[in-house]
C-alpha positions in Angstrom: 125.1 139.1 106.4 123.8 135.5 106.0 122.9 133.6 109.2 122.7 130.0 110.1 119.2 128.7 109.0 118.7 126.1 111.8 119.9 128.2 114.7 118.2 131.5 113.9 115.0 132.5 115.6 112.7 133.7 112.8 110.4 135.5 115.2 113.3 137.5 116.7 114.1 138.8 113.2 110.4 139.5 112.6 110.3 141.4 115.8 112.6 144.1 114.4 109.7 145.5 112.3 106.5 143.9 113.9 105.7 144.4 117.6 106.2 141.3 119.7 102.8 142.1 121.3 101.2 141.7 117.9 102.9 138.3 117.4 101.7 137.1 120.9 98.2 138.4 120.2 98.1 136.2 117.0 99.0 133.1 119.1 96.3 133.9 121.6 93.8 134.3 118.6 94.8 130.9 117.3 94.2 129.3 120.7 90.8 131.0 120.9 90.0 129.7 117.4 90.8 126.1 118.5 88.6 126.4 121.6 85.7 127.9 119.7 86.0 125.5 116.8 86.1 122.5 119.2 83.2 123.7 121.3 81.1 124.2 118.2 82.1 120.8 116.9 81.1 119.2 120.3 77.7 121.0 120.3 76.9 120.1 116.7 78.2 116.5 116.6 77.4 115.7 120.3 80.6 113.7 120.6 81.0 114.3 124.3 77.4 113.4 125.0 78.0 110.1 123.2 81.1 109.4 125.3 79.3 110.0 128.6 76.3 107.9 127.6 78.6 105.1 126.4 80.5 105.3 129.7 77.3 104.9 131.6 76.3 101.9 129.6 79.7 100.4 130.1 79.5 100.9 133.8 76.3 98.9 134.0 77.7 96.1 131.8 81.0 95.8 133.8 81.8 92.5 135.3 84.3 93.8 137.8 85.0 97.1 139.5 88.3 98.8 138.9 90.2 100.4 141.7 91.5 104.0 141.5 95.1 102.8 141.2 94.2 100.4 138.4 92.4 103.1 136.6 95.4 105.5 136.8 97.7 102.7 135.5 95.4 102.0 132.6 95.1 105.7 131.7 98.9 106.2 132.0 99.6 103.2 129.8 97.1 104.4 127.2 98.6 107.9 127.1 102.3 106.7 127.0 101.9 103.6 124.8 98.7 103.7 122.7 98.6 107.5 122.1 102.3 108.3 122.5 103.4 105.6 120.0 100.1 105.4 117.9 100.2 101.6 118.6 96.7 101.2 117.0 98.4 101.5 113.6 100.7 98.6 114.2 104.2 98.3 112.8 104.8 99.8 109.4 105.1 102.9 107.2 101.7 104.4 108.3 102.8 104.5 112.0 106.2 106.0 111.2 104.6 108.7 109.1 102.1 109.5 111.9 104.8 109.7 114.5 106.9 112.0 112.3 103.9 114.3 111.8 102.7 114.1 115.4 106.0 114.8 117.2 107.1 117.2 114.5 104.0 119.3 115.1 104.4 119.2 118.9 108.0 120.4 118.6 107.0 123.1 116.1 104.1 124.4 118.1 105.9 124.4 121.5 109.0 126.1 120.1 106.8 128.7 118.3 105.1 129.6 121.6 108.3 129.8 123.5 110.1 131.9 120.9 107.2 134.2 120.3 106.5 134.9 124.0 110.0 134.9 125.4 112.4 135.7 122.5 110.6 137.8 119.9 112.2 141.1 121.0 115.1 142.3 118.8 117.2 142.7 122.0 116.5 139.1 123.3 119.0 136.3 123.2 117.4 133.1 122.0 118.9 129.8 123.4 120.0 127.8 120.4 117.9 124.8 121.3 114.6 126.5 120.5 115.2 127.5 116.8 116.7 124.0 116.3 113.6 122.3 117.7 111.4 124.6 115.6 113.1 123.9 112.3 113.5 120.1 113.0 109.9 119.9 114.1 108.8 121.7 110.9 110.9 119.4 108.7 109.5 116.3 110.5 105.9 117.5 110.0 106.5 118.1 106.3 108.2 114.7 105.8 105.5 112.8 107.7 102.6 114.8 106.2 103.8 114.5 102.6 104.6 110.8 103.1 101.1 110.3 104.3 99.5 112.5 101.7 101.2 111.1 98.6 101.6 107.4 99.5 99.6 106.3 102.5 96.1 107.8 102.4 93.4 105.2 102.3 91.7 106.5 99.2 95.0 106.7 97.3 96.7 103.5 98.6 93.6 101.2 98.6 91.1 102.8 96.3 93.4 104.0 93.5 92.2 107.6 93.8 94.7 110.3 92.5 96.8 112.0 95.2 95.6 115.4 94.1 91.9 114.6 94.9 91.0 116.8 97.8 87.9 116.6 100.1 86.9 118.5 103.2 88.5 115.9 105.5 91.9 116.7 103.9 91.8 120.3 105.2 93.7 119.4 108.4 96.6 117.5 107.0 97.1 120.0 104.1 97.0 123.0 106.3 99.4 121.3 108.7 101.9 120.6 105.9 101.4 124.1 104.5 102.0 125.8 107.8 105.3 124.0 108.5 106.5 124.3 104.8 105.7 128.0 104.4 107.2 128.7 107.9 110.5 126.9 107.0 110.8 128.7 103.6 110.0 132.1 105.3 112.7 131.4 107.9 115.3 130.4 105.3 114.6 133.5 103.2 115.0 135.7 106.3 118.5 134.3 107.0 119.6 135.3 103.5 119.3 139.0 104.5 117.5 140.0 101.2 117.0 143.6 102.4 114.1 145.2 100.6 113.3 142.2 98.5 109.7 140.8 98.8 110.5 137.1 98.8 110.3 136.5 102.6 107.2 138.7 102.9 105.3 136.5 100.5 106.0 133.4 102.4 105.3 135.2 105.7 101.9 136.0 104.3 101.4 132.4 103.2 102.5 131.2 106.7 99.9 133.5 108.4 97.2 132.4 106.0 97.9 128.7 106.5 97.8 129.1 110.3 94.4 130.9 109.9 93.1 128.0 107.8 94.5 125.3 110.2 93.3 126.8 113.5 90.2 128.6 112.0 89.1 125.5 110.2 88.8 123.3 113.3 85.1 122.8 112.8 85.4 121.7 109.2 88.5 119.6 109.5 89.8 116.6 111.6 91.6 118.9 114.0 89.2 118.2 116.9 89.9 114.5 116.5 93.2 115.1 118.3 91.1 115.7 121.4 88.6 112.9 120.9 90.9 110.0 120.0 92.8 110.0 123.4 89.4 109.9 125.2 88.1 107.1 123.0 91.3 105.1 123.5 91.2 105.5 127.3 87.5 104.5 127.4 88.2 101.5 125.3 91.0 100.2 127.5 89.0 100.8 130.7 86.0 98.9 129.1 88.3 95.9 128.3 89.7 95.9 131.9 86.3 96.0 133.6 84.7 93.5 131.3 82.1 95.7 129.7 83.9 95.6 126.3 81.8 98.5 125.0 78.8 96.1 124.9 80.7 93.8 122.4 80.6 90.0 122.7 83.7 88.4 124.2 86.4 87.0 122.1 86.0 83.4 120.9 88.0 80.7 122.6 88.0 78.5 119.5 91.2 78.3 117.5 91.5 79.7 113.9 90.5 77.0 111.4 90.3 78.9 108.2 93.8 78.7 106.9 95.7 81.8 105.9 92.6 83.7 104.7 93.3 87.4 104.3 96.8 86.9 105.7 97.9 85.8 102.2 98.5 89.5 101.3 99.5 92.7 103.2 96.3 94.2 104.6 95.4 97.4 102.8 91.6 97.2 102.4 90.1 99.6 104.9 
């Protein structure tokens, strides 16, 4: 009997022939891979050491001391506005694509964890909101990721490179798209009740492999940047507030006197 695609918990169906404990262990393994990959990245690239040293330099160069309340307000504004809305990208297609991918991934991951740990048993009753969030999050991630990959990447948009050119830095976005896409296809095929057919098993295997690449490839991809960028944004805003400005010179007071300049065209040279 065919089920509704958007409202069906795929992990509950999977739990009829795979132990929920095994599914939960897989999630724990993925979290462990993130932690290990990030720590190795930190040790090798010394990013955290750079942030701490930069913060010490900024403190010495500060022209005013920030109170604890002001610091909390700056951090909160940075998290809610700068990070939560990716304001650094400005208004436009690139920002919309990033927001689709970011919030789609958050919904997809949160719903995955909830359904696997609470509703992966065949006798469980999954609240309808979780499978809807899972499927909608997956669709948002695929749309945002593909929009970015095919049309908005710097080397494609500004340097005329072909969209199919792949480098190591692309591992994160490709694995992210693949994980959501294969998960959605696997979920859809499960709802068709194909019986002994192999279709859904193939995409389940692809879904597992793409997760292993995504979470196991933290060290080689841009995954760890998700943790660094918030810290860098907070440090930048604190530096602007206390006057240290990351040791950069102050903005000039003189008005612009050079005409339109680069404003004659839409900026796309990065």
